C-alpha positions in Angstrom: -17.1 -23.5 -7.0 -16.1 -23.0 -10.3 -12.3 -21.7 -11.2 -13.5 -18.5 -13.0 -12.0 -15.7 -12.3 -12.6 -11.9 -13.3 -9.4 -9.8 -13.5 -10.0 -6.4 -12.5 -7.9 -3.2 -12.8 -6.6 -1.8 -9.7 -4.9 1.5 -10.5 -2.0 2.9 -8.6 -3.3 1.6 -5.3 -3.3 -1.9 -6.1 0.0 -2.1 -8.5 -1.7 -3.1 -11.6 -4.8 -5.9 -12.0 -5.7 -8.2 -9.7 -7.7 -11.7 -10.2 -10.7 -12.9 -7.8 -12.8 -15.9 -7.9 -16.3 -15.1 -10.5 -18.6 -16.1 -7.2 -15.8 -14.0 -4.8 -17.6 -13.0 -1.5 -18.0 -9.5 -0.3 -15.2 -10.8 2.7 -12.9 -12.4 0.7 -12.9 -8.4 -1.5 -12.6 -6.9 1.9 -9.4 -8.8 3.1 -7.8 -8.1 -0.2 -9.0 -4.2 -0.4 -7.3 -4.2 3.1 -4.4 -5.5 2.4 -4.2 -2.8 -0.3 -4.1 0.0 2.7 -1.9 -1.9 4.9 1.0 -1.9 2.0 0.2 1.6 1.7 0.2 2.3 5.5 4.1 0.9 5.8 5.2 3.3 2.6 3.6 6.0 4.1 5.4 4.9 7.5 8.9 4.0 5.8 8.4 7.8 4.0 7.9 9.7 7.2 10.5 8.5 9.1 13.0 8.9 6.6 11.8 13.1 6.1 12.0 13.1 10.1 15.9 11.5 10.4 16.2 14.0 7.2 15.0 17.1 9.0 16.8 16.2 12.1 20.4 16.0 10.2 19.4 19.1 7.9 18.7 21.2 11.7 21.8 19.0 13.7 24.8 20.1 10.6 22.8 23.8 9.6 23.3 24.6 13.4 27.1 24.0 14.2 28.2 24.4 10.5 
């Protein structure tokens, strides 16, 4: 195998650029894409939990103040 790499622009979802082997197979590329979506999913869940907790506290304090 050669060590030649291609730099591709991944945009905001991939946080910039990524280097892949010039002769990368589709499984390697698929794994990279899924890892990007998995990290975004974790960020989305964190944001959702923070919103729910904030909403709960706002409702709690506005009811009893």
